[in-house]
N, C-alpha and C positions, 0 to 999 in steps of 0.2 A: 093067360089070355092077353093078346097084343092090343094096345090101344089104337084107336083110329086117329091118324094125324097127330102124333105126339108133339108136344111143344119143342122138344129138343131137335126133332127132325126138321121142323119148320125153321128153327133158328140156324141150323147147319146149312140148309138150302139157301137161306137168305145170306148167310156169310159168304158162301161161294159165289152167289150172284153179285154181291157187292165187290168181291175181289175181281171178278170178270169185268165188271163195270169200270173199276179203277185201271185195269190193264188197257181197256179200250180208250179211256181218257188219256193215259200215258202215251198210247200209240198215236192218238190224234195229235198230241203235243209234239211227238217225234216227227210226224209227217209235216206239221206246220213249220217246225224250226230246223229240221234236218239234223238234229242232235239227239244223242242217246239220252242225255239227262241235262237238267237245267242247273244242277249244282255239282261240285266236285265229288260229293259223297256218292253220287250216282255212278261214278267211274273211279271208285276209290283205288283200285289196283293200278290204274294208269295215270292217276292224278299227278304224281311226281314227274313222270316223263312229259306229260302235257305242259306242266308249269315251266319246266326248264326249256322246252322247245318254244313256247310262247315268248319267254324272256329273250331267248337268242334271236327269234324272229323280229321282235321289236327293236333290238339293238341294230340288227341289219337294216331295218327300215330307216332308223335314225342316221346310220352311216350313208345310206343312199341319198337322203335329203341333204346331208352335208356335202356329198360329192356333187350333186346336182347344183347346189348353190355355188360351189367352187368353179364348176364348169361354166356356169352362167357368167360369173365374174371374170373368168379368164377370157371368155368371148368378148366381153365389154372392154377389157383392158386391151386386147389385141386390136379391136375395132378402132379404139382411140389412137393406138400406136400407128395403125395404118394411116389415119388422118394426119398424124404428126409427120410421118415419113413423106406423105404427099406434099405437106407444107415445105419440107426441106428440099424435095426434088423440084418443086415449082420455083422456089426461091433461087436455087442454083441455076435453073434454066433462065430465069429472069436476069440474073447477074451475068451470065455468059453473053446474053444479048446486050446488056447495058454496058459491059466493059468496052465494047467497040465504040461507044459514044456516050461516055459517062454523063456529060452535062445535059445532052438532049434527052436521055432516058432517066434522068435523076428523079423527076417528080413521080412518074409512074412506079419506078422501083421503090422509092421511099414509101409511097402510099400502100403498095402491096405489103411491104414489111410491117407497116402499122396494122393493117387488117389481119395479116397472118399471125402477128404476135398475139392479138386478141383471141384469135381462133385457137392458137396453141394453149393459151390459158384455159379456155373452155375444155379442151381435150384433157388437160392435166387435172382439172377439177371435176372430172366425170364422177358420177355417183351410181351406186346400186342401192336404190331406196334412199336411206339417209346416210349411207356409208360411202365415204370418199375412197376411191380406189387406188390413188397414188400417194397416200399420206403415211404409209407404214402403219404403225399401231395407232396413230392419231386419226382414227377413222371419222371422228366427229368434227373435223375442221378441214377447210379446203387445203389442198396440197401446195398451192401456189398463190402468192399475193405480190403484186407490184406496187403496193401502197408506199407512199413517200416516207412513212414512219419507219419502214423496215428495209426497203429496197433501194439500192444505189444503182441507177441505170448506167449502161455503158454508152458513152458518147465520145467521139474523137474530135469533133469540130464544133466550135461555139456557134451561136445563132448568127453571128456576124459573117460567117462563112470564110473568115480569114484567120481566126485565132484558134490555137489548140485548146481543147476543153481543159479548164483548170483542175477539175476533180480528177480526171484521168491522168493528167500531167503530174499533179502533186503526188498521186499514188505511185506513179511510175518513178518519179524522182526519189521518193522515200525508199523504194525498193533498192535503189542503187547507192544512195547516199550513205557514206560511212562503212561500206562493205570492205572487208579486208583486202588490201592491195590497191585500193583506189585512192587517188590524191584527194585531199580534203578541199576541193574547190567547188566550182559550180557544177550543176548537173551535166552541162555540155562537156566540161573538161573531163568528167569521170567517164561518160559514155565514149567520148572520142579516144581517151587514153586506153580504155578497155579494148577498143577496136584497132587502134593504130600504134599504141605504145608511145605516142608523143603528145605533147600539149597542143591544143588547137591554136590556129593563128587568126581565124576570122573573129571579128568583134562579137561580143555577146549581145543579146537583145537588151533593149532599154528596160524592159520589165521582165526580170527572170522568172517571175511566177505566172506570167501570162504572155508567152511569146506568140507572135504571129506564125502562120505556117511558113512564110518565106524566111523569117528569121530563124525558125527551127531548122529548116533545111540548109540555110546558108552555112551553118557550122560544119556540115558534112553532107555531100550529095546523097549519101545512103541513109541518112539519119531518119527520114520519114518512113522508109521501108523497115528500118530497124525498130522504129516506134510502133508501127502498125502490126508488125509480126507478133507483138505481145498479145494480140487478140486471142490467139489459140495457145498461149503459154500456160504453164502450170499455175502461175500467179493468178491468172484470170479465173481459173477454176476453183480457187480457194476462197475462203471467207475474205471479204464480204460479197464476192460475186455470186455465191450461191445463196445469198440471203433472201432470194425469192421463195425458197423452200420453207414451208411452215409445218411439215410433218416431222417424223423422227426416223431413226435408222432401223426400226423394227420391220417386220414383214407379216403377211397373213399366212396362217397355216390351218389345216383341218386334220382331224383324225379320221382315217379311212378304215381302220380296224383296231382291235384291242392293242396291237403292238406297233402300229405304223401311223406316222403323221407325215403330211406333205405340205411343204411351203410353196407358195405360188405368188405370182405378181412381181411388180417392180415398183420402185419409188420414183418421184419426180426429180430427184437429185442425181440421176445417172449422168455420167460425163457427157454423153452425146446430146442429152437434152439441155444440159448447161451450155454446151457449145452452140446449139441451135438458138437458144435464147440470147446469148451474147451476140451472135451474128445478126439476129433480127434487131436487137437493140442498136447495134452500131449503124445499121442502115436506117431504121425507123427514126432515130434521133439525129439524123443529118439535118442541117439547116434547110429552111424552105428555099433559100437562094443557093444555087449550086456552087460549091467551091470550084477551084481550078481543076481541070481534067486530070492533071498530074497527081493531085491528091485524091480526088474522088475515085479515079480509076484504081488506085492502089487499095483503097478501102474495099471497093467491089471485088477486086481480084483476091484479096486476102480472105474475105468472107466466103467467096466461092471455093477457095482451097480448104477452108475450115469445114465446109459442108461435105467435102469428100470423106472426112473422118466420121461425119454424122451419118452418112448414107451408106458408104461402101465398107464392107468388112476388111480389116487389115490385120493379118496374122502377126505382124511385127509389133503390135501395140496391145496393151492390156485393156484399152478402152473398147467398149462394144458399140457397134453402130446400131441404128434403129432396127435394121434388118436382124441383127444378132439378138437384140433385146426381144423382138417378136418371137424368135425361135426359142429363147429361154422361157418366155411366158407360156408358149404352147407346149413346152417340153413335158409337163406333168400330165397332159391330157390322156396319153396312152395308159399310164398307170391308173389314173382315175377311172377310165373306161373299163379296164380289166377288173379293177376292184368292184366297180358297180355291177358288172356282169356276174362276178362271183357271189355277191350278196343276193342278186336276183335269183340265181340258181338255188342258193340256200333257202330263200324265202319260199320258193316252189316246193323244195323238199320238206320244209317245215309245214307247209300247207297240207301236204300229203300225210305227214305224221299226225297232224291235228285232225284231219279228216278221218284217218284210221281210228284214232282214239275216240273222237267225239261223234263222228258221223254214223249214219244208219244205213242199213241195206233196205232201201225203200220197198222192194218187192217182198222181202221177208216180213217187214212190218205190216204191209197191206194184207199179206196172207194170214198173219196172226190176228189182225183186226177182224177180218172176215170170219175166221174160225171162232173168235170170241163172241162175235155178234150172234152166231148160231147157238153157241152155248148159253149166252145170256137170254136169248129168246126162249130156249127150252127151259131154263131155270125159272123164268117168270111164269111160263105156262104150268109148270109143276107146282109152283107156289099157289097159283090161282086154283088149281084143282084141289090141293091140300086144304086151302082155306075154305073151299066150298063144301067140304065133306061134313056130314052130321050123322048122329046115331040113327035118325029116322031114315035118311037116305041110304045108310049102310044096310038097314034091316029090310028095305024094300027089295 
């Protein structure tokens, strides 16, 4: 004889009902999150594939961030180089005008050089956040300083407008003095002998360490030109005339993939930047009172010629103009852009893989949820009927 509503049957029905309820709970979680499971154990067979894909995707995202940072900095560097190039072009234009009347244009040209030099320093000390862009690896300090403790400015004429600058003159004299093949006499004897092969006949200045412009030129009509031409010589580009630079010789680089790094940017000690600063110094440090046109015009003309090397590319020299520096700065952009696009494509692919492993088929989950709802409702109705049975009800 079979019992009415045996306990085992009730427990089995309850067990299946709870299982159905758990599946419905899981389905609701899946619909809410869009994921098959909340732990890796729920996708055990694909967990290894998912982990490796996620790690590769995160690396790609880091590479993209680095690339975007480099692209932003390259844009800032180029923008400041454009400003520097404009300074050089405007200075050259000003000097071309001033050369026709050096004395009458002296004040305006000098003031422009003073203002342009200050603007040049601002460009060279440009920052991206707290990082200086033109300082090499010394990104924590300004690239350029014209402080008196470190920098020796270029000046050709003293404040009296009639005397050769003693610092520049002494340095120039020291460069020639004692060189092989030169007579061991005065500076003038050495320079004149070098140019003409004979000893000078004009009297020497009363003060050899501080000659006037007239005394300087009296030794040789071409001596002032010979002197001024040193502005764009190799000696002027050597220490200490690049002592304005406070950075180092390093450069900025980023890794754009596991095997590839890219170096970008330039430093503020580039030759064309040095020449521009020397030219600005030479004009900005002219005395307030205009020297004679013969000397002032030579300074203006020499600086104007110097600016040709700063502005215009010259294939016969290894020195790069500002235009060429800008081209070098912008050079890595194509590679960076290509690399960034490759990483974006990989991230999209990784998202598809992660979606395949983790994601759900929403229509399928909804269908299962609706089916389980029907089953759960039937299970509870059955339980209700079973629990309501009694021997009396059965016998009726």
